[in-house]
N, C-alpha and C positions, 0 to 999 in steps of 0.2 A: 717248135719242138717242145714237147711237154717235158717239164723239168722234174727231176727226182725229188720226192718230198722228203722231209727230215726223218719221217717214220721208215720210209724205204732205205734211206741211208743207214739208219740204226740197225735195221735187220741185216743189211750187207756187212756192216762192221762187226756185229756181235754174233751173227749166225752162219754167214757164208765163208767169211775169211778164215775162221779157225779150222774148218774141216780139212784144209790142206796140210795141216800140221799133225794129223791123226793116223797117217798110213805108215811111213817109213821112219819119220823122225823120232818117235818114242823109243824104237829100238837103238838108234844111233846115240841118243843121249844116255840110255842105259849102258851102252858099250863104253862110253868114255867117263861119264860122271857116276856111274853105278847108282847107288841109292840117293845120291845128291842130285838126280836129274831134274828136280823141280827148280833148283836155283838158277842154272843157266837159262831155263825157259822163262823164269820170272824176270830175270834181268833183261832178256831180249824183249819181252813184252812191255816192260817199263820204258826202255829206250825208244821202242817203236811207237809207244803211246804218245811220247813227246813229239815225234815226227808227225804222227797223224794229228795231233792238236794244231801243229803249225800249219799244216795244209788245209785243214778244216777252217782255220781262222782266215787263211787266204782266200777262201771261197767267198767271204764277205765282199770282195772286189766285184763279183758278179760277171767276170769275163773269162773266156777260155784261156787255156795255157798258151795257145799260139798268139792270141791278142795281146796277152800280157808280155809275152817275150818280144813281139813286134813293137810294142809301145816302148819297151826298155832297150832293145838292142838293134832293132830294125829287122825288116823282113828276111833278108838273106841269112844273117846270123840266127834268126829264129828258126829257119828251115833246117839249117845245119844242126842245131841243138835238138830239134825234134827227130831228125834222122838217127842221131846218136842214141837218143832215148828209146826210139823204136827198136833199135838193135838190142838194147838191153832188155826190153820187155820180151822180145822173142827168145833171147838167150834164157831169161828167168822162166819162160814158159816151158822149156824143154824138160827140166826135172819133174814138174807135176804131171806132165803127159807120160813120161816114162814109168813113173811109179804108179800112176793110175792104170796103165796098160797091164803092168805086172799084177796089180790088185785085182783087176777084172778077170785076168787069166787064172790066177791062183784060187780066187774065192768062188767064182761063178762058172768058169769055163775051163777047168783044168784038163779036160779031154780034147780040147780043140787047139790047133796051132795058134800061137800068140797073135800073130797079125790077123788071122781070120776072125778072131773073137773081138778085136779091138777096132778093125777098120771101119765098121758102120759108125763109130763115134765121129768120124771125120765129116760124114754127111750132115750130122747134127751140128757139128762145129762150123761148117761152112755157112749155114743158115745164120747162126748166132753172130759170127764174125762180120757178116754183111751188114749187120745192124750196129748203130752206134752204141758205145758202152752205156751211154746216158739213157738209152731206151729200155733198160732192164729193170727199171724200178718195180713194175708190177710182178715181174718174175721173182724179185727178192721178197715181196710180200708173201708169196707162196713158199719160197724156200725156207724163210725164216722159221716158221713154226714146224716145218718138217725136220730141220736141222736140230731144233731144240727137243723135239719128241724122240728123234733117233738116238741123240747122245744120251738123254735121260733114260731111255729104255735100255741102252747098253750098260750104262752105269748101274742101274737098279738090278739087272740080271747078273752083274759081275761082282757086286759088292760082297756078297755072302761067301765068295771064294778068297777073300783077301786076308792077308796077314798084316795089319798096319805096322807091326813091330819091324817089318822088313825095311822100312824107310829110316830106321835108326841103326847105329848112332849117326848123327850129322858128321860128314867129313869123310866118310868111307871112300869116296872117289878121289880125294885129294884136290889141291888147288889146280894142278896141272890138268887133271881129268876134266874139271868143271870148266876151265878155260877152253880146252879143246872142244868140249861139248858146245860151248857158246859160239865158237867160230864156226863150227859145223851147222849150227842152227840158223846162221845169217842167210843161208841159201833159201830158207823158207819164209823169210820176213822181208818181203818186198811190198808190204801193205801200204805204207805211206806213199811210195812211188807210184802205185796204181791210182791212188786218189788224185794225183796230178791231172790225170785225164778226165776227172769229173769237175774240174774247175769250170765255172760258168754253167754247169748243168744241174746244180743243186739249188732248190728253192730255199736259200739260207734264211733261217729265222734267228731271232736273238737267242743266244745261248746254244746254238747248234754245235759250236766247236767243243765246248766243255761236255755237253750232253753225249755228243758223238764219241769223245775220248772215253767217257765212262762206259758206254756200251761196248766199245772195243776192248776195254779191260774186263768187262763182264764175260765177253767171249773168251778172253784169256784165262779166266777163272775156271770156266768149263774144260779148257784144255789141261789146265793144272790138275784139276780134279781127276780127269781120265788119266794122266800120267801117274798120279798117286795110286790109283786103282790097278792100272797096268803093272807097275813094279811090285805092288803088294800081292798081285796074283802070281806072277812069274819069278820074282826075286832074281837070284843069280842067273836064270835062264832067260831074262828079259832081253838081254842083248841080241839073242838069236831069233827073237819073235817078230819078224816083219809082218806088215799088215795087221798091226796091233789092234785096230778097231774092230776087226773081225774074229778076234781070237779070245779076248778076255771073257766074253759072255758065254762061250761054248761050254764053260764048266758049271753052268747053272743046273742045280740038281733036278729041276722039273723038266729038263730037256729029254731025259730018258722016258718020260710019260708023253710029253706034249710035242716032242720033236724040236727042230731048230726054229723055235719061234723068234729067236734073236734075229733071224734073217730079215724079218719085217723092218727092224730098226736099222739093219745094216744096209738094206735097199733104200731107205729114207736118205741116209747119209751118203750113199753112193750117187744118188740123183743130185744131191747138192754139189758133191765133188765133181761131177761131170760138167756142171755149169761154171764151177770155180776154175777148172782147168783151161776154159776158153777165154777167161778174163785177160790174161797177159797177152794172148793173140789179138783180142779185140783192141786192147790198149796200143799195141804195136801198130796195127793197121790204121787206128785213129791218128796216130802221129804223121802218117803220110797224107791223110785225107783233110786234116784241119787247114793246111795252108791253101788248098785248092777247092775247098768246099766239098761237101759230101754228095757225090753223084752216084745214083744207084748202081749204074753199070760198072763204074770204076771201083766202088766198094765190093761189088761181086767178084770182079776179076781179081782183085787183091786177096779177097778171102779164099778164093779157089787156089790161088797160087801159094799163098802162105801155108794152107792146110795140106796141099800136095807136097810141099817141101818137108813138112813135119812127118807126113806119112812115110816118105822115103827115108827120113832120118830114123824113124822107129824101126823101119826094116833093116837099115844098115847097123843100127845099134842093138839089134835083137841079141840078148844074152850078154850084153856089155853094160848093163846098168851100173854095176859096181865100178867099173872104170870111169864112166861118166860122172857118177856121184862123187868119187874120190877126187877127180879133177875140179869139179865145181866147188867142193867144200874144202879142197886142199890148196893147190897152187894159185887158183884164181879166186879164192874166197873174198879177197879184198874188193872185188867188183861190187859186191852186194852192200858193204858199208858205204862205199863211195856214192852209189846211186840211191841207196834206201835210207841212209841216215844223214849223210852230209848235204846231198843235193836237195831234197824236197823243201827243207825249211827256207831256202833261198826264195821260194815263191812269195814269201812275205815281203820281199824287197822289190818284186816286180811292180811296174807302174801301170795304173789304169789309164785310159786314153786321155782324160782330162789332167792327168799328172805329168804329161810329157813336158819337158823344158826345151 
């Protein structure tokens, strides 16, 4: 199996991971933190950067998560852990799929029924999920520049419509508002947990851990820049502006002459988002396949089954996105800190084969 190169990993960290935080999350942060929305996002990124660094450092061991768990706890316990982790990945994958479905319907296909507009995505997802997550390196080579160009284009077209003074004075949202925004944002920060499934699949070089962390933070700076522009455009109305990435650029003055040229950049970001939405599903399927080996037919069966379940879920949860989001970011928000902040650093303590006692 070809391993992911450091360059491909950096593209994934800096360019693919951030796009999932540009759809619904900006409006939620504005709802709770108001003009302080940059601070809870910054804190979330700094905490997650520490988690990402720990997992990247664990990649030096050169073994898969299943191998490391087996060496440490034995085969039975490692299978149980992977099943639990798989359930988490699939749970974490529900929110990105729901918001992506709404994004596609609202921005591109507002005259079609929601499910009809989004159902073809699952054909694409079945194909990707049948492949191991570690085989996506070449795809990330392509998605990286697209993501950078898309976000840069949106920011350039949006900046003329901003009022930077809207971000002042600091403290407008209050401490409670910022804290609530931080807890809500945890549902979008499972980046370090996803990296666990890349253990043993990255061609680790000296310095990959700290370089990867810097690239991850660079992607975070891009998200923070967009948040600043987003709030500076909409100000007090920002809380009601869902699908933020498709709205800030539409006030560009040249659109009256040139038309919606911003759609070129939105399409670029949408393509990257489509790939990102499949990543938690791929990770969840990989958890089941690692203990038994990756057999093509088994991978295909699991991919079809998982995507069929999510297609049914999207049908059942149609028009209930608000309820799902409030449940994930409300009563059950603690699931994400447990699996995304506390759990991944323990990968540093897992033993390689020659370290067994």
